C-alpha positions as CSV (number, residue, x, y, z in Angstrom):
1,M,63.5,-7.8,-7.3
2,K,65.4,-9.8,-9.9
3,S,64.7,-13.4,-10.3
4,R,66.0,-16.2,-12.5
5,V,63.9,-19.2,-13.4
6,V,65.4,-22.3,-15.0
7,L,63.0,-25.1,-16.1
8,I,64.2,-28.4,-17.3
9,N,61.8,-30.8,-18.9
10,S,62.7,-34.4,-19.8
11,M,60.2,-36.4,-21.7
12,V,60.5,-40.0,-22.9
13,E,59.1,-39.0,-26.3
14,E,58.5,-35.8,-28.2
15,L,56.9,-32.8,-26.5
16,D,54.2,-32.6,-29.1
17,V,52.6,-35.8,-27.9
18,I,50.2,-35.3,-24.9
19,P,49.8,-38.6,-23.1
20,V,46.2,-38.3,-22.1
21,Q,44.5,-40.4,-24.7
22,S,45.3,-43.9,-23.5
23,T,44.1,-45.3,-20.2
24,D,46.9,-48.0,-20.2
25,S,49.4,-47.2,-17.5
26,T,52.3,-48.5,-19.8
27,D,51.4,-45.9,-22.5
28,Q,51.6,-42.9,-20.1
29,Q,54.5,-40.5,-20.4
30,E,56.8,-39.8,-17.5
31,G,58.9,-36.7,-16.8
32,V,60.1,-34.2,-14.4
33,V,59.9,-30.4,-14.3
34,V,62.6,-28.6,-12.3
35,S,62.4,-24.9,-11.5
36,R,64.9,-22.7,-9.7
37,V,64.1,-19.2,-8.4
38,E,67.0,-16.9,-7.5
39,S,66.4,-13.6,-5.7
40,E,68.8,-10.7,-5.0
41,G,69.8,-12.0,-1.6
42,G,71.4,-15.0,-3.2
43,L,68.7,-17.4,-2.0
44,E,67.7,-20.1,-4.4
45,T,64.7,-22.2,-4.3
46,E,64.3,-25.3,-6.4
47,L,60.9,-26.8,-7.2
48,V,60.7,-30.3,-8.6
49,N,57.5,-31.6,-9.9
50,G,57.3,-35.0,-11.5
51,F,54.4,-36.4,-13.5
52,G,53.9,-39.7,-15.0
53,A,51.8,-42.9,-15.2
54,S,49.7,-43.8,-12.2
55,H,48.6,-47.3,-11.3
56,E,45.0,-46.4,-12.0
57,G,45.5,-45.4,-15.7
58,R,45.4,-41.7,-14.9
59,L,48.2,-39.0,-14.8
60,S,49.4,-38.4,-11.3
61,F,51.7,-35.7,-9.9
62,E,54.2,-36.0,-7.1
63,G,53.2,-33.7,-4.3
64,A,49.5,-34.3,-4.9
65,G,49.5,-36.4,-1.8
66,E,49.1,-33.2,0.2
67,F,45.9,-32.4,-1.6
68,Q,44.7,-36.0,-1.4
69,G,45.4,-36.0,2.4
70,F,43.6,-32.7,2.8
71,S,40.6,-34.0,0.8
72,S,40.5,-37.3,2.8
73,S,40.8,-35.4,6.1
74,S,38.1,-33.0,5.1
75,S,35.7,-35.8,4.1
76,S,36.5,-37.8,7.3
77,G,36.0,-34.6,9.3
78,S,32.6,-34.0,7.7
79,V,31.6,-37.6,8.3
80,G,32.6,-37.3,11.9
81,K,30.7,-34.1,12.3
82,S,27.6,-35.6,10.9
83,E,27.9,-38.6,13.2
84,H,28.3,-36.2,16.2
85,E,25.2,-34.2,15.1
86,E,23.2,-37.4,14.8
87,I,24.3,-38.5,18.3
88,F,23.3,-35.1,19.7
89,R,20.0,-35.2,17.9
90,L,19.3,-38.6,19.3
91,I,20.1,-37.4,22.8
92,D,18.0,-34.3,22.4
93,R,15.1,-36.4,21.1
94,T,15.4,-38.8,24.1
95,I,15.4,-35.9,26.6
96,N,12.3,-34.4,24.9
97,A,10.5,-37.7,24.9
98,T,11.3,-38.2,28.6
99,I,10.0,-34.8,29.5
100,V,6.7,-35.3,27.6
101,L,6.1,-38.8,28.9
102,A,7.0,-37.9,32.5
103,A,4.8,-34.8,32.4
104,G,1.9,-36.7,30.8
105,S,2.2,-39.6,33.2
106,F,2.3,-37.3,36.2
107,A,-0.8,-35.4,35.0
108,I,-2.8,-38.5,34.2
109,T,-1.8,-40.1,37.5
110,K,-2.8,-37.0,39.5
111,L,-6.2,-36.9,37.8
112,L,-7.0,-40.5,38.2
113,T,-5.8,-40.9,41.8
114,I,-7.8,-38.0,43.2
115,D,-9.8,-40.4,45.2
116,Q,-7.1,-42.8,46.2
117,D,-7.5,-42.2,49.9
118,Y,-11.0,-43.7,50.0
119,W,-11.4,-45.7,46.7
120,H,-10.8,-49.0,48.5
121,G,-13.3,-51.5,47.1
122,W,-14.2,-49.3,44.1
123,T,-14.4,-50.7,40.7
124,L,-12.5,-49.2,37.8
125,F,-15.8,-47.8,36.4
126,E,-16.5,-46.0,39.7
127,I,-13.0,-44.5,39.8
128,L,-13.4,-43.1,36.3
129,R,-17.0,-42.0,37.0
130,Y,-16.2,-39.8,40.0
131,A,-12.7,-38.6,39.0
132,P,-14.0,-35.6,36.9
133,Q,-16.4,-34.4,39.6
134,H,-13.8,-34.7,42.4
135,N,-11.1,-33.0,40.4
136,W,-13.4,-30.1,39.8
137,T,-14.0,-29.9,43.5
138,A,-10.3,-29.9,44.2
139,Y,-9.8,-27.1,41.7
140,E,-12.4,-24.9,43.4
141,E,-10.8,-25.5,46.7
142,A,-7.4,-24.5,45.3
143,L,-9.1,-21.3,43.9
144,K,-10.4,-20.5,47.4
145,A,-7.1,-21.2,49.1
146,N,-4.8,-19.4,46.7
147,P,-6.5,-18.1,43.5
148,V,-3.5,-16.3,42.0
149,L,-1.2,-19.4,42.3
150,A,-3.8,-21.7,40.9
151,K,-4.3,-19.5,37.9
152,M,-0.6,-19.1,37.4
153,V,-0.1,-22.8,37.3
154,I,-2.9,-23.3,34.8
155,S,-1.6,-20.5,32.5
156,G,2.0,-21.9,32.7
157,V,0.8,-25.3,31.6
158,V,-1.4,-24.0,28.9
159,Y,1.3,-21.7,27.4
160,S,3.9,-24.6,27.5
161,V,1.5,-27.0,25.8
162,G,0.4,-24.3,23.3
163,D,3.9,-23.6,22.2
164,W,4.6,-27.3,21.8
165,I,1.5,-27.6,19.6
166,A,2.7,-24.5,17.7
167,Q,6.1,-26.2,17.0
168,C,4.4,-29.4,15.8
169,F,2.2,-27.3,13.5
170,E,5.3,-25.7,12.1
171,G,6.5,-29.1,10.9
172,K,8.8,-30.3,13.8
173,P,8.5,-33.9,14.8
174,L,6.7,-34.7,18.0
175,F,9.8,-35.2,20.1
176,E,12.1,-32.7,18.4
177,F,10.7,-29.5,19.8
178,D,12.8,-26.6,21.1
179,R,12.8,-26.9,24.8
180,A,14.2,-23.4,25.4
181,R,11.4,-21.9,23.4
182,M,8.7,-23.9,25.1
183,F,10.2,-23.0,28.5
184,R,10.1,-19.3,27.6
185,S,6.5,-19.4,26.6
186,G,5.5,-21.4,29.7
187,L,7.5,-19.0,31.9
188,V,5.6,-16.0,30.5
189,G,2.3,-17.7,31.0
190,F,3.1,-18.7,34.6
191,T,4.7,-15.5,35.9
192,L,2.6,-12.9,33.9
193,H,-0.5,-14.2,32.3
194,G,-2.1,-16.0,35.2
195,S,-1.6,-13.2,37.7
196,L,-2.4,-10.3,35.4
197,S,-5.5,-12.0,34.1
198,H,-6.7,-12.6,37.7
199,Y,-6.5,-8.9,38.5
200,Y,-7.8,-7.9,35.1
201,Y,-11.1,-9.8,35.3
202,Q,-11.7,-8.3,38.7
203,F,-10.9,-4.8,37.4
204,C,-13.2,-5.3,34.4
205,E,-16.1,-6.2,36.8
206,E,-15.5,-3.1,38.8
207,L,-15.2,-1.0,35.7
208,F,-18.5,-2.3,34.3
209,P,-20.6,-3.2,37.4
210,F,-23.9,-3.3,35.5
211,Q,-26.1,-6.3,34.8
212,D,-27.8,-5.1,31.6
213,W,-27.6,-7.0,28.3
214,W,-25.4,-4.4,26.7
215,V,-22.6,-4.9,29.2
216,V,-21.4,-8.1,27.6
217,P,-20.6,-6.5,24.2
218,V,-18.9,-3.6,25.9
219,K,-16.7,-5.9,27.9
220,V,-15.8,-7.8,24.8
221,I,-14.9,-4.6,23.0
222,F,-12.8,-3.4,25.9
223,D,-11.1,-6.8,26.2
224,Q,-10.2,-7.0,22.5
225,T,-8.9,-3.4,22.2
226,V,-7.2,-2.3,25.5
227,W,-6.4,-5.6,27.2
228,A,-5.5,-7.5,24.0
229,A,-3.1,-4.7,23.0
230,V,-1.5,-4.6,26.4
231,W,-1.1,-8.3,26.8
232,N,0.3,-8.9,23.2
233,S,2.9,-6.1,23.8
234,I,3.9,-7.7,27.1
235,Y,4.1,-11.1,25.6
236,F,6.3,-10.1,22.7
237,T,8.5,-7.8,24.7
238,V,9.2,-10.4,27.5
239,L,9.9,-13.1,25.0
240,G,12.4,-10.9,23.2
241,F,14.3,-10.2,26.4
242,L,14.3,-13.9,27.2
243,R,15.9,-14.5,23.8
244,F,18.5,-11.9,24.7
245,E,17.5,-9.6,21.9
246,S,18.3,-5.9,21.8
247,P,15.5,-3.4,22.6
248,V,15.7,-2.1,19.0
249,N,15.0,-5.5,17.5
250,I,12.2,-6.1,20.1
251,F,10.6,-2.8,19.2
252,N,10.8,-3.5,15.4
253,E,9.4,-7.0,15.9
254,L,6.5,-5.6,18.0
255,K,5.8,-2.9,15.5
256,A,5.7,-5.4,12.7
257,T,3.4,-7.8,14.5
258,F,1.2,-5.6,16.7
259,L,-1.6,-4.8,14.3
260,P,-1.7,-8.3,12.5
261,M,-1.9,-10.1,15.9
262,L,-4.6,-7.7,17.2
263,T,-6.8,-8.2,14.1
264,A,-6.1,-12.0,14.1
265,G,-7.5,-12.2,17.6
266,W,-10.7,-10.6,16.4
267,K,-11.4,-13.7,14.4
268,L,-11.5,-15.9,17.5
269,W,-11.9,-14.1,20.8
270,P,-15.1,-12.0,20.3
271,F,-17.1,-15.2,20.0
272,A,-15.3,-16.9,22.9
273,H,-15.8,-13.8,25.1
274,L,-19.5,-13.8,24.6
275,I,-19.4,-16.9,26.8
276,T,-16.6,-15.5,29.0
277,Y,-18.5,-12.4,30.1
278,G,-22.1,-13.7,29.6
279,V,-22.1,-17.2,31.1
280,V,-18.9,-18.1,33.0
281,P,-18.5,-16.8,36.7
282,V,-15.6,-14.4,37.4
283,E,-13.5,-17.0,39.3
284,Q,-13.8,-19.6,36.5
285,R,-13.2,-17.3,33.6
286,L,-9.4,-17.8,33.4
287,L,-9.9,-21.6,33.2
288,W,-12.3,-21.2,30.2
289,V,-10.0,-18.6,28.6
290,D,-7.0,-20.9,29.0
291,C,-8.9,-23.7,27.3
292,V,-9.5,-21.4,24.3
293,E,-5.9,-20.2,24.5
294,L,-4.6,-23.6,23.6
295,I,-5.6,-22.5,20.1
296,W,-4.7,-18.9,20.6
297,V,-1.2,-19.5,22.1
298,T,-0.5,-21.7,19.1
299,I,-1.2,-18.7,16.8
300,L,0.6,-16.3,19.1
301,S,3.8,-18.4,19.5
302,T,3.9,-19.1,15.8
303,Y,3.8,-15.4,14.9
304,S,6.4,-14.5,17.5
305,N,9.0,-17.1,16.5
306,E,8.4,-16.7,12.8
307,K,9.3,-13.1,13.0
308,S,12.3,-13.8,15.2
309,E,13.6,-16.5,12.9
310,A,13.0,-14.4,9.8
311,R,15.0,-11.5,11.3
312,I,17.8,-13.9,12.2
313,S,17.9,-15.4,8.8
314,E,18.2,-11.9,7.2
315,G,21.7,-11.6,8.5
316,P,23.3,-14.5,6.4
317,E,21.3,-13.5,3.3
318,E,22.6,-9.9,3.5
319,A,26.2,-11.2,4.0
320,N,25.8,-13.5,1.0
321,S,24.4,-10.6,-1.1
322,S,27.3,-8.3,-0.1
323,S,30.0,-10.9,-0.8
324,P,31.8,-10.4,-4.2
325,S,30.3,-12.5,-7.0
326,I,32.4,-14.8,-9.1
327,D,32.6,-14.2,-12.8
328,P,31.3,-17.3,-14.6
329,Q,33.9,-16.9,-17.4
330,K,36.7,-16.8,-14.8
331,Q,35.3,-19.8,-13.0
332,D,35.2,-21.7,-16.3
333,T,38.8,-20.7,-16.9
334,K,39.9,-22.0,-13.5
335,E,38.1,-25.3,-14.1
336,E,39.8,-25.5,-17.5
337,E,43.2,-25.0,-15.9
338,F,42.7,-27.7,-13.4
339,A,41.3,-30.1,-16.0
340,H,44.4,-29.8,-18.3
341,P,47.5,-29.3,-16.1
342,I,49.9,-31.1,-18.6
343,A,48.9,-28.8,-21.4
344,K,49.5,-25.7,-19.3
345,F,53.0,-27.0,-18.3
346,R,53.9,-27.7,-21.9
347,E,52.9,-24.2,-22.9
348,K,55.1,-22.7,-20.2
349,I,58.0,-24.9,-21.3
350,Y,57.7,-23.9,-24.9
351,F,57.6,-20.2,-24.0
352,L,60.7,-20.5,-21.8
353,M,62.6,-22.5,-24.5
354,D,62.1,-19.7,-27.0
355,C,63.4,-17.0,-24.6
356,D,67.0,-16.0,-24.1
357,W,68.1,-16.4,-20.4
358,E,71.4,-15.2,-19.0
359,N,73.7,-17.9,-17.6
């Protein structure tokens, strides 16, 4: 395609003088650059760029308003986005605080008002004195009435609170926890851990029905090998599906965390299970285990979510590493071009003036 370019430059003074030294607006040069491009189809396009003194003592270009408008709109857009994020963050924090305060108030109220039907005339000291004993009696009655449901509720509460503690240990503020993550952990504890643990402890007693001293260490070993492996696998697998992860990712995560989690449990549970299988009755074991699991669920939830977040963060890192790198020399050249636009225009004008163009 043939094209013809005509550039006309008019300057107040000689072209040798580059008006960039003085900051006085009256000393700045003014001019205009006109370019015309003609193609074979007879279409012509004229480009007019003017440059001259600005009111701020700096060189300005006509047509730069588009870039200034784009810059101002971008900055205002980013400010608006940050304001929206702050509003959503405040709303999220308010919801979390409401959940925590409501749940805590409900639990404390239920524990303290266990004797409200017949505490008329009691002093505050008497209410606080008999509340633990009568709450324990109510718990035993619930175990007799519906043992599986009672243990499911306990495990659901413990796993929810344990995940909340885990998030706080990870550095999140008290009321900025991930509600979905806490709900997932509590759901697994309620639906699976409470019911499965109830039947497991009964199965363990039938498997080792002896009363000798060596039975306790054997039960501890069986618990920390077979049952711990089964439960850790169930926990990680179900959490992965609740996060809508693919089976391949769940399997890779489980494979990476299986042995470390199993060996980490050996630092805590053997000592706790000496009491579990040696002192605590069968029906009360899950309550004791859940109390210890406030520590264990913190470790378990931290491991699970650290692996998941690390795997998710690998995606952007790989994308950044695969993106083409920018040559520093080329970057410096571009910065130089933007820093000295007048000099570049002058060089082009000198070049075109030395060439022979057909009329």
